[in-house]
C-alpha positions in Angstrom: -10.4 -16.6 -2.0 -10.6 -12.9 -2.7 -14.0 -11.9 -4.1 -16.2 -8.8 -4.3 -18.4 -10.3 -1.6 -15.4 -10.6 0.7 -14.5 -7.0 0.0 -18.0 -5.8 0.7 -18.0 -7.8 4.0 -14.8 -6.0 4.9 -16.3 -2.6 4.1 -19.2 -3.4 6.6 -16.8 -4.6 9.2 -14.4 -1.6 9.2 -17.1 1.1 8.6 -16.7 3.8 11.2 -13.2 2.5 12.2 -11.3 3.9 9.2 -11.9 7.0 7.1 -13.8 7.1 3.8 -11.1 9.1 2.2 -11.8 11.7 -0.5 -11.3 11.4 -4.2 -9.9 14.6 -5.5 -8.8 16.1 -8.8 -6.3 18.7 -9.9 -6.6 20.7 -13.2 -2.9 21.4 -13.1 -2.0 17.7 -12.7 -4.4 16.8 -15.5 -2.8 19.3 -17.9 0.7 17.8 -17.3 -0.5 14.2 -17.3 -2.6 14.6 -20.5 -5.6 12.8 -18.9 -8.2 13.2 -16.2 -6.9 11.9 -12.9 -9.0 11.1 -9.7 -6.9 10.7 -6.6 -8.0 8.3 -3.8 -6.3 10.1 -0.9 -5.2 7.3 1.4 -2.5 9.7 2.6 -5.4 11.1 4.7 -6.3 7.7 6.1 -6.0 6.8 9.8 -2.3 6.0 10.7 -1.5 7.8 7.4 -1.9 5.0 4.9 -4.3 2.5 3.3 -2.9 -0.2 5.6 -5.4 0.7 8.2 -8.1 -1.0 6.1 -6.6 -4.4 5.9 -5.2 -4.5 9.5 -8.5 -3.4 10.9 -10.4 -6.0 8.9 -8.0 -8.8 9.9 -7.9 -8.0 13.6 -11.7 -7.6 13.9 -12.0 -11.1 12.3 -9.9 -12.8 14.9 -11.5 -15.2 17.4 -11.6 -14.2 21.1 -8.8 -16.7 21.8 -6.6 -15.2 19.1 -7.2 -11.7 20.4 -6.1 -12.9 23.9 -2.8 -14.2 22.4 -1.9 -10.9 20.8 -0.7 -10.2 17.2 2.6 -9.8 15.4 3.3 -7.8 12.2 6.5 -7.6 10.1 6.7 -4.3 8.2 8.8 -1.4 6.9 6.5 1.0 8.7 2.9 1.6 7.5 1.5 -1.9 8.1 3.2 -1.9 11.6 1.5 1.4 12.4 -1.9 0.2 11.2 -1.6 -3.1 13.2 -0.6 -1.2 16.3 -3.6 1.2 16.0 -6.1 -1.5 15.2 -4.8 -3.7 18.0 -4.9 -0.9 20.5 -8.6 -0.1 19.6 -9.5 -3.8 19.9 -7.7 -4.2 23.2 -5.1 -6.6 21.7 -1.3 -6.7 22.4 0.8 -5.9 19.3 4.4 -6.8 18.6 5.8 -5.2 15.4 9.1 -6.2 13.7 10.7 -3.5 11.6 14.0 -3.0 9.8 16.7 -0.9 11.4 16.3 1.7 8.7 12.6 2.2 9.0 11.5 5.8 8.7 11.6 7.7 12.0 8.1 9.1 11.6 6.6 5.7 11.1 8.5 4.3 14.2 7.2 7.2 16.2 3.7 6.4 15.2 4.1 2.8 16.3 5.3 3.9 19.7 2.3 6.3 20.0 0.0 3.4 19.4 1.6 1.3 22.1 3.4 -1.3 20.0 6.2 -3.6 21.3 8.9 -2.9 18.7 11.5 -5.4 17.6 14.2 -4.5 15.1 16.0 -6.5 12.4 18.6 -5.8 9.8 17.1 -6.1 6.3 20.5 -6.8 4.8 21.4 -9.6 7.2 18.2 -11.1 8.6 15.4 -13.0 6.9 12.5 -10.7 7.9 9.9 -13.5 7.7 12.0 -15.9 9.7 12.7 -13.2 12.3 9.0 -12.5 12.8 8.0 -16.2 12.6 10.5 -17.1 15.4 9.0 -14.4 17.7 5.4 -15.4 16.9 6.1 -19.0 17.7 8.1 -18.2 20.9 5.4 -15.8 22.3 2.4 -17.6 20.8 1.3 -14.5 18.8 -1.1 -14.5 15.8 0.7 -13.3 12.6 -1.0 -10.4 10.8 0.6 -10.5 7.3 1.4 -7.3 5.5 -0.3 -8.4 2.3 -0.4 -12.2 1.7 -3.7 -12.8 3.4 -7.2 -12.7 1.9 -8.7 -10.7 4.8 -5.9 -8.2 4.5 -6.5 -8.0 0.7 -10.2 -7.6 1.2 -9.6 -4.7 3.6 -7.4 -3.0 1.0 -10.0 -3.7 -1.6 -12.4 -1.4 0.2 -10.3 1.5 -1.1 -11.1 0.4 -4.7 -14.8 -0.2 -3.8 -15.1 3.4 -2.6 -13.3 4.9 -5.5 -15.6 3.2 -8.1 -18.6 4.3 -6.1 -17.4 7.9 -6.1 -16.1 8.0 -9.7 -18.1 5.4 -11.6 -16.9 6.1 -15.2 -13.2 5.4 -14.8 -11.5 3.6 -17.7 -8.5 2.5 -15.5 -7.1 2.4 -12.0 -3.5 2.4 -10.7 -1.9 1.6 -7.4 1.6 1.3 -6.0 2.7 -2.3 -5.8 5.0 -4.0 -3.4 3.9 -7.3 -1.9 0.7 -6.9 -3.9 -2.1 -6.6 -1.3 -3.3 -3.2 -2.3 -3.2 -3.9 -6.1 -4.9 -7.3 -5.5 -7.7 -5.8 -3.5 -8.3 -2.7 -5.6 -8.1 -4.5 -8.9 -10.4 -7.3 -7.8 -13.0 -4.8 -6.7 -12.6 -2.7 -9.9 -12.8 -5.5 -12.4 -15.8 -7.1 -10.5 -17.7 -3.8 -10.7 -16.6 -2.8 -14.3 -15.1 -5.7 -16.3 -13.6 -3.5 -19.0 -11.6 -1.4 -16.6 -7.8 -1.5 -17.0 -5.6 -2.1 -13.9 -2.0 -1.0 -13.6 0.5 -1.8 -10.9 3.4 0.6 -10.3 6.7 -0.1 -8.6 10.2 1.5 -8.5 12.4 0.4 -11.4 15.0 -0.6 -8.9 12.4 -2.8 -7.1 10.6 -4.4 -10.0 10.1 -7.8 -8.6 6.5 -7.9 -9.7 7.3 -6.8 -13.2 10.1 -9.5 -13.5 7.7 -12.1 -12.0 5.0 -11.3 -14.5 7.5 -11.6 -17.4 8.8 -14.9 -16.1 5.4 -16.3 -15.1 6.6 -17.2 -11.6 7.6 -15.3 -8.5 11.1 -13.8 -8.7 13.1 -12.6 -5.7 15.3 -9.6 -6.0 18.1 -8.3 -3.7 17.1 -5.7 -1.1 16.1 -2.8 -3.5 17.7 0.6 -3.3 14.9 3.0 -3.6 13.5 6.1 -1.8 10.1 4.3 -1.6 10.6 2.4 1.6 7.2 0.8 1.5 7.9 -0.7 -1.9 11.0 -2.6 -1.0 9.5 -6.1 -0.7 11.8 -8.5 -2.5 9.2 -10.9 -4.0 5.4 -10.8 -4.6 3.2 -12.7 -2.2 2.3 -16.3 -2.9 -1.4 -15.5 -2.7 -1.3 -12.0 -4.2 0.8 -12.9 -7.2 -1.8 -15.1 -9.0 -4.3 -12.2 -8.6 -1.8 -9.7 -9.9 -1.2 -12.1 -12.9 -4.9 -12.2 -13.6 -5.7 -8.6 -13.1 -2.7 -6.5 -14.1 -3.0 -5.1 -17.6 0.6 -3.9 -17.2 3.2 -3.3 -14.5 4.8 0.1 -14.8 8.0 1.4 -13.2 9.2 4.8 -12.1 12.5 6.2 -11.0 13.2 7.8 -7.6 13.5 11.2 -9.3 10.1 10.8 -10.9 8.7 9.9 -7.5 10.3 13.0 -5.9 9.0 15.1 -8.8 5.4 13.9 -8.2 5.7 14.5 -4.5 6.9 18.0 -5.2 4.1 18.7 -7.7 1.4 17.5 -5.3 2.8 19.5 -2.4 3.2 22.8 -4.3 0.3 22.6 -6.7 -2.2 20.4 -4.9 -1.3 21.2 -1.3 -1.1 17.6 -0.1 1.8 15.6 1.4 2.4 12.1 0.0 5.2 9.8 0.9 7.5 8.3 -1.8 5.7 4.9 -1.9 2.3 6.7 -1.9 3.4 8.8 -4.9 4.6 6.0 -7.2 1.4 5.6 -9.2 0.9 9.4 -9.5 4.5 9.6 -10.7 3.8 7.1 -13.5 0.8 9.2 -14.7 2.7 12.4 -14.4 5.6 11.0 -16.5 3.0 9.8 -19.1 3.9 6.1 -18.8 0.3 5.0 -19.2 -1.0 3.9 -22.6 -2.6 6.6 -24.7 -6.0 5.0 -24.3 -6.1 5.9 -20.6 -8.3 9.0 -20.4 -10.0 8.8 -16.9 -7.8 7.1 -14.3 -8.2 6.5 -10.6 -4.9 6.8 -8.8 -4.4 5.6 -5.2 -2.1 7.8 -3.1 -1.4 5.1 -0.7 0.3 6.9 2.2 1.5 10.2 3.6 4.0 9.3 6.3 7.1 11.0 5.0 10.2 11.8 7.1 11.4 15.4 7.1 14.7 14.5 5.4 12.9 12.8 2.5 10.5 15.7 2.2 13.4 18.1 2.1 14.8 16.1 -0.9 11.5 16.4 -2.7 11.6 20.2 -2.2 14.9 20.5 -4.0 13.6 22.1 -7.2 16.7 21.3 -9.3 16.6 17.5 -8.8 
């Protein structure tokens, strides 16, 4: 199961292979948000996103026989890039299955890392079945995007670092899709500081986690229309969801315009580039959607792989 010990083991395993990303602050952001915000900058991580942590931990944990077989990942982009990079460095073959509308920048990254790319239609194909068929046919080891304890433990190292760097936080927030990042970060945070509040954030048009929490069971939604391509998973993971149920003090939602506004603010005022999915938690704070009790919050900027077309939308001041 996912524990602080498993997260600490992951931290030792991936040390030197991923970046220990900085935690930064912005006086201008704090003034608008009405609280002190500490950003964990996973947009500066290897392969441009927090996914490098989990993928590296998982692939380094494989047996020699599994490494010889090669690995397969199904992803909208960042997980595929991370698996491709970690596999290349471990000398392992990587096949990645991506939707036909995956961001061009992320696809270019996969190619750079030497991945064998297979494409599916998210509106017609069952992504899990698509990947499963290829894995079975080619005898590949599946590296899940989120629903795996070693993946979650790797993502949890982000929270471990954040709490080491800023020890007196009263809350933490992460974007949430399949739930691997939130599960890892919240598990680390609550184990270190039991009183800390943990908030998951997703687009309001992709609120499968919020609906699932309200219903008490996993809910599946239609392919969500949102600019945040990394947050378009249709249902929480079977393994991540119970952890989210236990750890989430609330699930917050943001609009695409709020995400674009946060991206624009961070680019112009903080001089950092964050992709839409990576900006979701920051958008919730900037829009003051957190409880008034939140005074010192750690916010994970989960990725920075943004296509030029999306960045151009964020730059439109009148949106």
